[in-house]
N, C-alpha and C positions, 0 to 999 in steps of 0.2 A: 268571474271566478277562474283562476288559473288551474288547469289540470296538472296533477302530479305525474311525472314521467317515471315509471318504474322500470323502463328498459335499460339494458347495459350501456355504458359509455366507454368508447375507445379514447385513449389519450396518447398524444405524441408530444414529447418534450425534449429539451436540451438540459442536461444536468452537469453541474460542476462543483468540485470541492476536493476533499482530501483523497478521494478515490481516483480523481482525474476528471476529465471532461469527455462527454460523449452523449449518444442518443439514449432515450428511454421510451419504451412503448408499454402501455398499460391497458387494462380492462377493468373498469369499475362495474362489477357484475350486478351488485345491488347496493342499497344504502349501507350495508354492513360488511361487504366483502369485495375484494379486488385482487388482482395479480399484476405484477410488473416484471419486465425484463430490461436489462440495460448493459451497456458496455462503456468502459471508461479508459482513457489514456492520458498520460502526462509525463513529461521529462523534467526533472529537477536535479540540481547538483549541490547538495549539502556537503559540508566538510567538518572534520573534527580532529582533535589531537589525541594521541595515545602515547604517553611517555615521550620518547625522543622522536616520534614520527608523526607527521601531519598527513592525514588521509583525505583525499578528494574522492567523491563518489559520483558516479553517473547513474542516477536513480530513474529507472523507466517503469512507471506505473502502468499496468495493463491487466485488466480483469473484466470478467463478464459474468452475469448471473441473473437470478430471479428471486422475487420476494412475494410472499403472500401477505396481503394487507387486511387487517381487521379494523373496522370503524365502529368502536363499541357504542357510540352515541348516534350513529347514523349521519354524522356531519363531516367535518374536515379533519378532525383528529384521528390518527391511525396508529396502530401497533403492528409492526412488521417483522417477519422472520423469514429467512431464506438462506441462500448460500451463493458463493461466487467461485468460479474457477480463476485462480490467481496466477497469472504469468508474469508478475512483477520481477524484475531483475535489477541487481545492483552491481556495478563494476567499481572496484576499489583501486586507487593508486596511492601508495604511501611514499612520501618523500621525507628524508631526514630533516628535522627542524634546523640543524646547523650543517650546512653543506660542506664545511671545511674542517670538520672535527670528527670525533668518533660518534658512533650511534649504537644504542642498545637494541638488540633484537632478541626476543625471548629470554631476556635476562643476561645475555652475553654481549660483550663490547667488541665492535668491529670498526675498521676504518670505513668511512663513507664510500670511497671508490670501490672497495671490495663488495659492498652490498648493492649499491646503485639504488634502483627504485623497486619497491615492492608492489606487486599487483595481485589481485584476487577477485572473487565474485561472491555474491550472496543471493540466496533464494528463500522465500517463505514456503509454507505448505501449499501444495497445489489446490486442495479443496478446503474452503474456509467458510464455516457457518457465519451468519450475520444476524444481528438483532438491532432494531432501530425504533425510535418514536418519531412521529412526524405530523405535519399539517399540510394538506394538499387541496383545499377547497372542497366545496360540496359537489354532489353528483348532478351537475347541470352543464349544459352546453356552453362553450366559450373559453376565453383566455383564463389561465390560472397560474398562480405562483405557489411553489411548494418548498418546504424545507424539512430535513430530517437529520437526526443525530443518533449515534449509537456506536457499536463496535463490530469489527471484523475479527473473528477468532482464527487468525492465520498462524499462530505459533511464532516462535522466534525465527529470525533469518538464520539460515545455515551457511557459514562461511566455507568456501571451497577454493581449491586451485591456487594456493599461495605460492608465489615465485618471486625471485629477486633477479634484477637485470644484470647485476655485477658478476664477476668471474667466480665468486665463491658459491654461486648457486649450484654448481656441479659437485660441491663437496658434500659427502654423505652425512658428516657430522653437522654441517650447517642445516641440512634438511630437517634434522631432528630439532634444532633450535628454532627453525622457521615454523615448524609444527607447534612448538610451544608458544610462539607469538600468535599464531592463529587461535589457539585454545584460550589465551588471555583475552583476545578480542571477543571470542565467542562467549566467554563468561559475562562480558559487559552486555553483549547483544541479547543474551538469554533473559535479561531482566525485563524485556519488553516482549510480551507474547500476544498482544492484541493491537490492531490498527484502528485508530479513531475514525469514525465516519461522521462527516459533517458536509452534507450536500444540499445545494439549492437547485431548484429547477424552474424553468418557465416553459409553458407549452399551451396546447389547445385540446380541449375536451370536445369530442364530436358527438 
């Protein structure tokens, strides 16, 4: 007969997914409760078009945080809640779609050489609650594979520091127009207020 081990189990894992890639440490205190802490990093470069301007982004995912895990059935399935400190940053570079013609910025039309390239940055809320459902193996020693999905309530990204590289950037009236361009983009960004979480992990339970 195999004796049941009621002692806590420490876990060490590597996790990767929509939050990034990084280490995760956990403690399965009992069959029904555990805690985890993790950090995640990743750099991606998505792009998108907004009217006459093509935007390239330098997306640097960077966050760390902790989760409390409830295993309602005492097995592998868990419900988790916690929060992350979100240091994700996005750099934006906007280039006119037609480099030899006119371009609209904030609803106004300018010559492309006047405007040049637009740059800016975006940041989410620093503190972001998280809620996930997952599966991470039973409370026993050895290799395990886990997966979880949920949402990070980080709010919408806030766009800041919009500038143009062309000579018109020093014009006060253009600065008002540039702010209108930023607001137009912000209205699109505001539609997304949560970040999807889909993470897989591989590790060892001691």
